[in-house]
N, C-alpha and C positions, 0 to 999 in steps of 0.2 A: 504493500500500500504506500509506504514511504517513497519507494522508487517511482511509482506511478505519479505521485504528487509532484515530485521533482521534475519528471518528464513533462507533465502538463504545464508546470510553471515555466519551464524553458520555452515550450512551444507558444504559450500565451504571451511571453515577452516578445517573441519574434512577431506574432500577429499584431500586437498592439503597436509595435513600431511600424510595421508595414501599413497599418491603417492610416498612419499620418503621412504616407508617402504618395497618396493619390495625386492626380493631376491638379486637383483644386486644393489639396492640402487638408481637406476637412472630412472627406468620406471615410467611413469605417466599415470594413467587411463584417457581416454579422456572424462571425465564427471565431473560435479561440484555438482551434487545433485542426489537424488534417482531417479528422473525421467530420468536423463541422464544414470544412471547405468541400469535402467530397459529397456532403449531403445536398449541396446545390448542383451537383453533377449526376450523371447517369452512367452506370457501368455498361460498357458496350464491347463488342468484338468486331474486328474487321479482318480481312484476308491480307496477309503480307504478300509482297512480290518476290518471295524467296523460293518459289516453286522450282525454278531451274537451278543450275549451279551444282547440283548433286548434294546439297545440304540435306534435303528431305525428299521423300517420295511424293508427299502431298504438301500443299501450301499450309502455312501456319495461321491459325486464328489468334490474333493478337489482342490481349486485354488492354482496355483504355478507359478513360473517364471523359465523358462529353459534357461540356458546359454550353448552354444556349441562352442568349439574351431573350427578353420578352419581345413578342411581335412575330410577324410572319416572314420578315426578311424580303428578299435574300440579303444575307449579311456576309461581309468578308470573314475569312476563317484563318486561324493560326493553330498549327500543331506544335506541341511542346515535347522536345526530346530530352530525356533524362541524362545526367552525368554518369560516370563510370561506376558509381555505387548504387545505381538504380533510382527509381522514383522516390522523391522525398517531398516533405511539406512545401518547400519553396516552389517546386514545380506546379503544385496545385494553386498556390497563391498567385503566381504569375498568370496562370490560366484564368483564375477567378477574376482578377483585376482587369484582364483584357476583355473578358465576357461583359463586365460592367461597362466597358467602353464601347460595346456594340459588336463584339466578335464572337462567332462560334469558335470554341477552342476545344482541343482534343489532347489530353495528356496520354502519351503513348508509353506503354510499359513493355519495352523490348526484352529486358533481362528477366523480369519477373515472369513473363509468359513462358520463357524457356528454362526457368529454374536456376538462373544465374544470379549470383549476388554481386559480382564484380566483373570487370572486363577480363581479368585473367581467367575466370571460369568460362568465359565465352570463347576462349581460345586466343586471347591477345587482341591488340588494338585493330588489326586488320579484320579479323572475324567480327569483332564488336562493331566496327563501322559497317561491315557488310550486312549484318543483321539489322542495324538501325536504319540504314539507308533503304533496305528492302521494305522495312516497316513504314518509313516515310513515304515511299512510293505507294504502298498500300493504303496508308492514311489519306493521301491525296485523292485516290480513287473513291474512298469511302465518303470523304467530305464533298467531293464534286458531285456525287449522286444525291446529296441531300437537297430537298426543295428549298430549305431555308438558307442555303449557302450559294453565294455567287462564285461559280467555279473559275471565273477569271481573276479572282482576288483572294488567292490562297497563299499564305506565308508560313514560315517555319521559324521556330526559336529553339535554341538548345544551349545547355551549359556544359562546359568542360568537354567530355567525350561527345555529348550531344551538340556542343558548339562546332566540333569538327564535322559531325554529320550534317549540320546546317550548311556549312561551307560547301560540302560535297553536293548537297541537294541543289544548290544554286548554279552548279556547273552543268554544261551539256554532257549528256551521258557518254558521248563518244570520246570525251577528254578525260574520263575517270581512270584511275590506276588499274592495272591489269587484274588485281585481285578482286575487283568489283565487276568483272566481266559476266558473272553468272546471274546478275540481277535481271528481273523481268524489265520490260520496256518502261521507260520513264513516262508516266501517264499525263503529264502536262507541265506547265510553267509555274514554278514557285516565284511569285512576283517579288518577294522580299524576304530577307532572313535577318535575324538578330542572333549573334553568337556571344554568349557570356563566357569570358576567359577560356577560349577554345584551346583544346589540345590540337595543335596545328601542325600537320604533317602532310607529305605527299601532295603539295599544292602547286608544284612548279609548272605543270602542263595543263592546269585547269582552264577551261574556256567558259567564262561566266556569262549568265543570261538573266540574272536577277540582282536587285539592289541588296546591299549588305551594311549592317551596323555591327561593329565589334566593340565590346566593352571589356577592358582588361586592365589590371594593375601593373605598374612598372616593377613590382616586386614578385611578379609571377615568374615562372621559369623563363630564362632568356630566350630559348628557342621558340616558345609560344609568343612572346612579345615580338620577336623578329619576324616570325611567320605572319603574325597579324598585320604588321606594317606592309609586308609584301602582298598579301592577299587583297587588302583594301586598295593598294595602289593598282593592282591588276584589274579590279572591278571598276575603279575610276577611269582607267585607260579605255575601257569599253563604254564609258559615258553612261553607266547604268545607275549611278548614284551610290556612293559609298561614304561611310563615316567611321572614324576611329576615335574612341575616347580612351586615353590612357590615364588612369588615376594614379597620382603621385603618392608613394608610400603604401600602396594597397597590394594585397597578396591575392593568391588564387582562392576561388570559392568565397568571394567577399560577401555574397548575399546569403550564405548558409550558416546560420547561427547554431552553435552547440553549447554545451554546458561550460566550455572553456573558451577563452578569447581566440586562441589559436589551437585548432583541433590537431593539426599535424604541422610538419616543418614550415610549410608556407601556405597553410589553409587558415586564413584569418578573417573573421567577420568584420565588416566595416559598414556601420549604419549610414554614413554620409554617402559613400559610393553606392550602396543599395538604393537609397532614395533617388539619387541622381540617375542611376541606370533605369529605374522604373519610369521616370519621367521621359527620358530619352527614348525608351522603347515605345511608349505610347505615342509620342510625337512622330517618330520614324514610321511606325506602321500606319498612322493616320494619313501621312503624306503619300505613302506608297500603295496602301490597300483601300483607302477611302477616297482619295483624290482622283481626279480624272486622269 
């Protein structure tokens, strides 16, 4: 019981902070933990695009949580891809806050669906990316078939490992690394993507076709920061719209609060960066998915 109370208190602290980080600075989500956030969503399943490639004989049904704003729509949509440790409360908070801004959102549980706890259990970063990108393609098809979704205004957001998947999703399929050759066909254009502190690799030959916002701290791993600069420059070169925000003195996983200030060597929660990132995310998607 004591442990449960401590866990609830930690989550409540995160939620109360995020409540003050809305675009108007005053709105407060009516929940205090992940269960409350998920109560505003619906558990759904969709078919992944991992049918070919030899991973499985049959396509995977992926577990996800769907959040829909009030009204008939059609609304723009954003899928949320989890980091290397799987779906956590911040993923639902991001989806919930975007839903309140008028987006259909879908939190995709790639690892939980397959019984993985971490990327290493998925077979390493290449297989982790392959599973997530296959699921992103499947999620696109699922969202595009919904009557309440404008299929021409679908975006993607991911953190850490999910941020890497977001970058891959914005690239033309023909430019992806060879280890992603087994994916089903890309179902459509991701208009825009937001990558929170992405694990950034294998980006050298990517041919981008969607706008990108990258949010990362200068205390993140140097290869991630360097790659983020290069990816944003590549998107800008194609005149697609790209923004990079590097937070000074901020580490990896800056929007993921735990019982300790710094959960691991460079995983440190930062409330100021979290608030700013949320505002930038809302403004960025509004310009790319709601504007003409």
